[in-house]
C-alpha positions in Angstrom: 30.5 -23.9 -27.6 33.5 -24.6 -25.5 31.7 -27.1 -23.3 31.1 -29.3 -26.4 34.8 -30.1 -26.4 34.5 -31.8 -23.1 32.5 -34.5 -24.8 35.7 -36.0 -26.2 37.1 -36.7 -22.8 34.6 -39.5 -21.8 35.5 -41.1 -25.1 39.2 -41.3 -24.2 39.1 -41.4 -20.4 39.9 -44.8 -19.0 41.6 -45.8 -22.3 44.3 -47.9 -20.7 43.5 -46.3 -17.3 44.5 -42.8 -18.2 42.4 -39.9 -16.8 42.3 -36.5 -18.4 41.5 -33.3 -16.4 39.8 -30.3 -17.9 41.2 -26.8 -17.6 44.3 -27.9 -15.8 46.7 -25.3 -14.4 50.4 -25.5 -15.3 52.0 -22.8 -13.2 50.6 -19.5 -14.7 48.9 -21.1 -17.7 45.8 -23.4 -18.2 45.6 -26.2 -20.7 42.3 -27.4 -22.1 42.9 -31.1 -21.1 45.8 -32.7 -19.2 46.7 -36.3 -18.4 49.3 -36.3 -15.5 50.3 -40.0 -16.0 51.2 -39.3 -19.7 52.3 -35.7 -19.2 50.1 -34.9 -22.2 48.3 -31.6 -22.8 45.5 -31.4 -25.4 44.7 -28.0 -26.7 41.7 -27.0 -28.9 42.3 -23.8 -30.8 39.5 -21.6 -31.8 39.6 -18.7 -34.3 41.2 -16.4 -31.7 44.4 -18.5 -31.9 45.2 -17.7 -35.5 46.2 -14.1 -35.4 49.9 -13.2 -35.5 50.0 -12.1 -31.8 48.0 -15.1 -30.7 50.3 -17.4 -32.6 53.4 -15.9 -30.9 51.7 -16.1 -27.5 50.7 -19.7 -28.0 54.3 -20.6 -29.1 55.8 -18.9 -26.0 53.2 -20.5 -23.7 53.6 -24.0 -25.2 57.5 -23.8 -25.0 57.1 -22.8 -21.3 54.8 -25.7 -20.5 57.0 -28.1 -22.5 59.9 -27.1 -20.3 58.1 -29.2 -17.6 58.3 -32.3 -19.8 54.7 -32.0 -21.0 53.9 -32.9 -24.6 51.2 -31.3 -26.6 48.6 -32.4 -29.1 46.8 -29.5 -30.8 43.5 -29.5 -32.7 41.3 -26.9 -34.1 37.6 -26.3 -33.6 37.1 -27.6 -37.1 38.9 -30.8 -36.3 36.6 -31.4 -33.3 33.4 -30.6 -35.0 34.1 -32.1 -38.4 36.7 -34.9 -37.8 36.2 -36.1 -34.2 36.9 -39.7 -35.2 40.3 -38.7 -36.5 41.0 -36.6 -33.4 40.2 -39.5 -31.2 42.4 -41.8 -33.3 45.4 -39.4 -33.0 44.9 -39.2 -29.2 44.5 -43.0 -28.8 47.6 -43.6 -31.1 49.6 -41.2 -28.9 48.5 -43.1 -25.8 49.3 -46.5 -27.3 52.8 -45.4 -28.3 53.7 -43.3 -25.3 52.4 -45.0 -22.2 54.8 -45.1 -19.3 
């Protein structure tokens, strides 16, 4: 199922010339999607991200990655599968309001 998420990237790639990379390494962590020009990480969280330990881990991981000046947009599997238009709108709005 994970590979289905990668279908959102062609829809936003080249929006204003911004390229997103899949499974991008930030030191010891990997983010689902990353745009170096915007310093934007996009994470798509499945069910495994909602347990207490997973939430704490994700918070620690996100804080660490944000210490490099990287911003996050987070979505759930449900968002991707049931509200893809809204997800794309959030991403495009972010790009429009935060381009360098």
